[in-house]
N, C-alpha and C positions, 0 to 999 in steps of 0.2 A: 371773451366776452365775461364780465362778471356775473356770477349767479345772483338770482334775485331771491331773497328769503321771504317765503310767505308766513308770516308768524301771526298768529291770532291775538289781537290785543287782549281779550280776556284771559288766556292761557298765560301770556306774559305778564299780566297785571297780577293774577292771583299768585303766580311763582314768585315774583318780586316782592309783593306785599306779604307773602308768608316768610320772608327773610332771605330768600336766595339773592346772591349779589349778581351784579352784571357779568362778572367773571364766571361765576358758576353757570349762569344761563348761556353764556357765549361757549362754554365747553359742551353743553348739552346740545345746542344747536349748531356746533361746529363754524362758528364765526368769532369776530373780535368782539370785546366788551363795549367798544364804541358803536358797532352796529346796534348792539341790544339797547344802549342807551339812548340813541336815536329813535328806535322803535316805540321804545317806552314813552319817549317825549311826544312822538307822534299821536300815540294813545292817550295822551293827556295825563300821564302819571308823572307826579313830582318826585324826582330822584332824591334819595337820601343824600346827606352832606358826606365828605370824604372821611374815612377811617381816622385820619389823624388831623387834629385841629391845629391851627397855626400857633406857633409856640411865641410867647411873648417873653423876652429877656429885657430886663431894664438897662437902657443904653448906658446910664450914668454908671452903674454898678460893672457892667461888662467893660466899659472905658477905664474905670479905677483899677479893676482886677489886673487888665491886660497892661496898660501903660503906666499907672503909677506904682502898683505893687509888684509888677514885672512877673507875675505868677506863670508857670508853664500852663500851655493850652489843656493839657490833661487835667490838672488842678482845677482850672477854670470849669472844664467841662463837668468833673466830677461835683463841684460846687453847685451848679445849675440841674445836675443829674441828666445831661444830654451828652451827645457824642462830640468827639474834638472837631468833626467836619462841621457840625451845626455852629460851634463857637467861631470857626473861620468864616461860614457864610454869613452869621449875624454880624461879625466885625466888618466884613466888606459892605453889608448892606447898611450899616450905620456909619461908614465912611472913616471908621477908626484905621489910622495908618498902621501898616505893619511894623514891628520893632526891627532895628538894626541888630545884626548878629553880634555878639559879644566877642 
């Protein structure tokens, strides 16, 4: 049977609002961050946004660099200052077809 955590709303709220993350609190209370997040929501605490903001890469520019200029993924990634996997993910998201091998 899963154990039930009795966490004080005041204690959690103070710790979270003082800058601790849900991961920090999960380590403190020996549970998972989702449990902490759920407790905070039940206590009426509005959770902070994620650390990483969604990245917007201009689709026309990505399409041009990838299909027309035929730049290698590593060069496109360097151009935007992101990882190669991010370029691959955005290419698929935008529906840009993969190139044929030379």
